[in-house]
C-alpha positions in Angstrom: 84.8 82.8 -47.5 87.3 84.4 -45.2 88.2 88.0 -45.2 91.9 88.0 -44.5 94.2 90.9 -43.7 97.5 91.6 -42.0 97.2 92.0 -38.2 98.7 95.3 -37.0 98.9 97.0 -33.7 96.8 100.0 -34.7 95.0 102.3 -32.2 91.8 100.3 -32.5 93.6 97.1 -31.6 95.5 98.7 -28.7 92.3 100.2 -27.3 90.5 96.8 -27.6 93.4 95.0 -25.9 93.4 97.6 -23.2 89.7 97.3 -22.5 89.9 93.5 -22.5 92.9 93.7 -20.2 91.1 95.9 -17.7 88.1 93.6 -17.7 90.3 90.6 -17.2 92.0 92.2 -14.2 88.6 93.1 -12.7 87.3 89.6 -13.1 90.6 87.9 -12.1 92.0 90.5 -9.7 92.2 88.1 -6.7 94.0 85.2 -8.5 96.3 87.5 -10.4 97.3 89.3 -7.2 97.8 85.9 -5.5 100.0 84.5 -8.3 102.4 87.5 -8.1 102.4 87.5 -4.3 103.2 83.8 -4.2 106.0 84.1 -6.8 107.5 86.9 -4.7 107.2 85.0 -1.4 108.0 81.4 -2.5 111.6 80.9 -3.5 110.8 77.9 -5.8 108.6 80.2 -7.9 110.8 83.3 -8.0 111.4 82.7 -11.7 107.7 83.1 -12.3 108.0 86.9 -12.1 110.0 86.8 -15.4 107.5 84.6 -17.3 105.0 87.4 -18.3 107.8 89.4 -19.8 109.0 86.4 -21.8 105.5 85.7 -23.0 105.0 89.3 -24.1 108.4 89.3 -25.9 107.3 86.1 -27.8 103.9 87.6 -28.7 105.5 90.8 -30.0 107.8 88.8 -32.2 104.9 86.6 -33.6 102.4 89.4 -34.0 103.7 90.7 -37.3 103.2 87.3 -38.9 99.6 87.1 -37.9 96.7 87.7 -40.4 93.2 88.5 -39.3 90.5 86.2 -40.6 86.8 86.6 -40.1 85.6 83.2 -38.7 82.2 81.6 -39.6 79.5 81.3 -36.9 80.2 77.6 -36.6 83.9 78.2 -35.9 83.2 80.9 -33.4 81.2 78.5 -31.2 84.4 76.8 -30.0 86.1 79.9 -28.5 82.7 81.0 -27.0 82.4 77.5 -25.4 86.0 77.9 -24.0 85.1 81.4 -22.6 82.0 79.9 -20.9 84.0 77.1 -19.4 86.7 79.5 -18.2 84.2 81.9 -16.6 82.3 79.0 -14.9 85.6 77.7 -13.5 86.5 81.1 -12.2 83.1 81.5 -10.5 83.4 78.2 -8.7 87.1 78.6 -7.8 86.5 82.2 -6.6 83.9 81.0 -4.1 86.1 78.1 -3.0 89.3 80.2 -3.0 91.2 77.8 -5.2 93.3 80.4 -6.8 95.7 78.3 -8.8 92.9 76.7 -10.8 91.3 80.2 -11.1 94.6 81.4 -12.6 94.5 78.5 -15.1 91.0 79.5 -16.2 92.3 83.1 -16.7 94.9 81.8 -19.2 92.3 79.7 -20.9 90.0 82.7 -21.2 92.9 84.8 -22.8 93.4 82.0 -25.3 89.7 81.8 -26.2 89.6 85.6 -26.6 92.5 85.5 -29.0 90.8 82.7 -30.9 87.5 84.7 -31.0 89.0 88.0 -32.2 92.0 86.8 -34.3 90.9 83.4 -35.6 92.0 79.8 -35.1 95.2 80.0 -37.0 96.4 83.1 -35.1 95.4 81.5 -31.8 97.5 78.4 -32.8 100.5 80.7 -33.4 100.0 82.5 -30.1 99.2 79.3 -28.1 102.7 78.8 -26.7 103.3 82.3 -25.4 99.8 82.3 -23.8 100.0 78.8 -22.2 103.6 79.4 -21.2 102.1 81.5 -18.4 101.0 78.3 -16.8 104.5 77.7 -15.5 104.3 80.8 -13.3 101.2 79.6 -11.5 102.3 78.2 -8.1 101.0 74.7 -7.2 99.6 74.2 -3.7 102.2 73.7 -1.0 101.0 70.1 -0.5 102.2 69.1 -4.0 105.5 70.9 -3.5 106.1 69.3 -0.1 105.3 65.9 -1.4 108.0 66.3 -4.1 110.5 68.1 -1.8 111.1 65.4 0.9 112.3 62.6 -1.4 114.5 65.1 -3.3 116.1 66.2 0.0 116.6 62.6 1.1 118.1 61.6 -2.3 120.5 64.6 -2.2 121.6 63.9 1.3 122.2 60.2 0.7 124.1 60.5 -2.5 126.2 63.5 -1.3 127.0 61.5 1.9 128.3 58.6 -0.2 130.3 60.7 -2.6 131.8 62.6 0.4 132.9 59.3 1.9 134.5 58.2 -1.3 136.5 61.5 -1.2 137.7 60.7 2.2 135.4 63.0 4.2 134.1 61.6 7.5 130.3 62.2 7.4 127.4 60.5 9.1 123.8 60.9 7.7 120.7 60.9 9.9 117.7 61.5 7.6 118.4 64.8 5.8 121.1 65.9 8.3 124.8 65.4 7.6 127.2 65.3 10.5 130.8 66.3 9.8 133.8 66.9 11.9 133.3 70.6 11.7 129.6 70.5 12.5 126.4 69.5 10.8 124.5 70.4 7.6 120.8 70.2 7.3 119.5 69.5 3.8 116.5 71.8 4.1 113.9 72.9 1.5 116.3 75.3 -0.2 118.7 72.4 -0.8 116.0 70.0 -2.0 116.5 71.0 -5.6 112.8 71.8 -6.2 113.7 75.4 -7.1 116.2 74.2 -9.7 113.7 71.6 -10.9 111.0 74.2 -11.5 113.4 76.8 -13.0 115.2 74.3 -15.3 112.0 72.8 -16.5 110.7 76.3 -17.4 113.9 76.9 -19.3 113.6 73.5 -21.0 110.0 74.3 -22.1 111.2 77.6 -23.5 114.2 76.0 -25.3 112.0 73.3 -26.8 109.8 76.0 -28.4 112.7 78.0 -29.7 114.8 75.2 -31.1 113.7 73.4 -34.2 113.2 69.6 -34.2 110.5 66.9 -34.0 107.9 66.9 -31.2 109.5 63.8 -29.7 112.8 65.6 -29.4 111.2 68.6 -27.8 109.4 66.5 -25.3 112.7 64.7 -24.5 114.4 68.0 -24.0 111.8 69.0 -21.5 112.1 65.8 -19.5 115.9 66.0 -19.4 115.5 68.9 -17.0 114.5 66.5 -14.3 117.7 64.5 -14.1 119.8 67.6 -14.7 118.2 69.4 -11.8 118.7 66.4 -9.5 122.4 66.1 -10.7 123.2 69.8 -10.2 121.6 69.8 -6.7 123.5 66.7 -5.6 126.7 68.3 -6.9 125.9 71.4 -4.9 125.2 69.5 -1.6 128.4 67.5 -2.1 130.4 70.7 -2.6 128.8 72.2 0.5 130.0 69.0 2.5 133.5 69.5 1.2 133.6 73.2 2.1 132.1 72.5 5.5 134.6 69.8 6.2 137.6 72.0 5.4 136.4 75.5 6.1 133.6 75.0 8.6 129.8 74.9 8.5 129.5 78.7 8.9 131.2 79.4 5.6 129.3 76.5 3.9 125.9 77.8 5.1 126.7 81.5 4.5 127.2 83.4 1.3 128.7 80.4 -0.3 125.4 78.5 0.1 123.5 81.1 -1.9 126.2 81.6 -4.5 126.6 77.9 -5.1 122.8 77.7 -5.8 123.0 80.4 -8.4 126.1 78.9 -10.1 124.5 75.4 -10.2 121.3 76.9 -11.8 123.4 78.6 -14.5 125.3 75.3 -15.0 122.0 73.4 -15.4 120.7 75.9 -18.0 124.0 75.6 -20.0 123.7 71.8 -19.9 120.1 71.9 -21.2 121.1 74.4 -23.9 124.0 72.1 -25.0 121.8 69.0 -25.1 119.3 70.9 -27.2 121.9 72.2 -29.6 124.2 69.3 -30.2 122.1 66.2 -29.4 118.3 66.9 -29.8 118.8 69.5 -32.5 122.0 68.4 -34.3 121.3 70.7 -37.3 122.0 73.7 -35.1 125.1 72.2 -33.7 126.5 71.6 -37.2 125.9 75.2 -38.2 127.8 76.5 -35.2 
């Protein structure tokens, strides 16, 4: 038998959440501080600062549909097992100073606590907002650097060829483009890794919000990769055109930053349109 009742944010629930939140911060203070510091310092993870607010917004929207159910002892074993695993991982990672895995264990612990106090069904409903926090946890620089170089090389090579087709004299040497007005270095900010991480985060969020089969949702997430590559190549090509006609100082100045922002917005719009009219045609027909 299950004793079921509607879940509400009463004073008791708020107090319990507050106490658990304080305990979590005490246990995970170092990885939590590290995550926010890295998101602030590393440009490719600057979008991570918005992720907790998005998760909180989704949780608030879902909360009213939850119903508390007292679990049997057998079913409680699973969340307790997850709590134990999460705390053991935290203990090991804290000593080894592997903060990104430590942050993952914090998210796992939050999920297991929700499962323990609110039941399996409510944990299932809240799973996405909780695990969505994973996208804000920065990966080690080694992984990012490994992905960054081939992206820079691809952007430089394709932008060079497109520029030549447009009649612009350009010579490529690795990730450096030499033009009549000067040279452009396709550095880490122009690699597209920032767009790739930001657009994949948006695609994951859209795949949750938009209705459709699991296959279509997965496809929507993976479309963020070619879209990020395409928008970045377009940006580098435009920078070559501007540098050729207006000079490298203008191309690498304010225009460089503005073009990155515009291309990111353009990529988000493309993902939204794909989700609306192709992967989720039912939405497109209603529009």
